[in-house]
Phi, psi and omega in degrees: 000130176096359181296317180276326186227078032211017187295322181299316180295321178300319179296319181292321178296317176300320177298322179294315179298319180297319179297318179297318180291313185296328180273003179054041179281129176261121182252111182289342178273191180246126178248119185243130175253116180253116179259122189248154175238172170068026181292340181269358184228039174087003175066017186294330177259014179231253185297323181295323177295317178295322179292317181297329180269004178080008185289318180298320179292323180290326177299319179060222180109163180276329185194164179232132166257109182265111202275046172291169185287115179222007185056038179059042172234166184272132164242119181236353179239132189226140167294156169274169183218139175226130170262121181248153169232131176243134181239135179237132178247131178237215176219121183280136172213171176294143185295346179287344178228061185299335181293344178273353181248183172232116187276104181296330181291318177296321178296319178296322179301323178291323177295316180300319180292329184278320186286107177229153181301330182299334178297338186275353170067025181258126176288148176303139178277139185297338181249315185274345179090199187275159165292142179233151174225120188224121173286140187236328177217150173217136176224137179190162178077170182232334181199159183294337183252022180231130174298130185297120181269343179218148175207139177226152179214156175239149175211162187242134173243129173254117186268154175245165179310136185104344179255152174227158179297322179296319180293319178295317179301314180300316180298313184289325174295325176296323177297316179297320179300319178292323178295325179293328177296323181279334182223089182301341179280350181287119178239095187226149176228152182225131179216155170282130177299138181311131180064022185267000183252132171228125187281162174304137186224139174219132174260130187300148182293341180263004175300142181306324181294325179289313182296321180299309186288336173297329177275321185293318186304303181292333179296329183266313187256353177082004177230145184289161173296149173236117179292130180247153178280137176276078187285349180271270175188168182287355180055212181289349175304326180301326179291323175297314181299315180295338179260018168100004181241108179291152181199177180221163166279134179196113180196170189281338177302150191293312177186166183301331180294344178268357181271160176064030178250156179289342183236046179303149179207156177225127177302135183302320180297326176299319179297316181295313180298317181298318178301315178295321180292318179298316180294318180296316179297319180299315180295322182292319185278308186284327183253000179055040180263142171287164176221000000 
């Protein structure tokens, strides 16, 4: 666990620094390695904390290589992401008289069945693919012999260009409002989990970081870059961009689909190539050297 996200990239960055040191390369610019935590929980104790304290803005810089898993290819276009929580309140009674209660779990089941990505009205993007809506956790009830009086669930929406977190929230709250008209006993609320929204992001194809890595990739591995879709979200990279430093996803792990697995792996050649690419990019940007 963690080989692709993020141990492999850490090893490649260390390899790049070691190569620069061993070759006694003098870089007149500033090369900064920012190691972040809390990426799975909204970055509040990582990049968001640095942004809030003004550190990301003070670091500045010409560009960022955010070392997520891309198989050493460029990701510059990203879906947005929203983490939602829906809560349903019912009325608990003994299961021998269920008609006297309101089963919050059954009400939640109807919401799960109703909430589909198609409700959001977004056509599939030709590069990033479709908008998705996926339920991920559900908790409810108190005992096997009690009608569930409360139930909560979380779900994830991946947005495509043209969608915003505010617009998606408004649409889904409207769906719940219509469901309440049909079922007056439905008592449900919907909110975005704190720090759970990341908007759709795109870094321009002519940004220096994109143009640089398009040259670096074939120079090191002998094969051209392949642009990949950012089907997850921009993660904390969005905070760097918002603070004035454009960047891309670029790292040795094969792809996001290989992350968060019990048997994560990274091809050894990817690690070696990434180290060479990071070192080459650093020399080109900080030292203004051709390659």
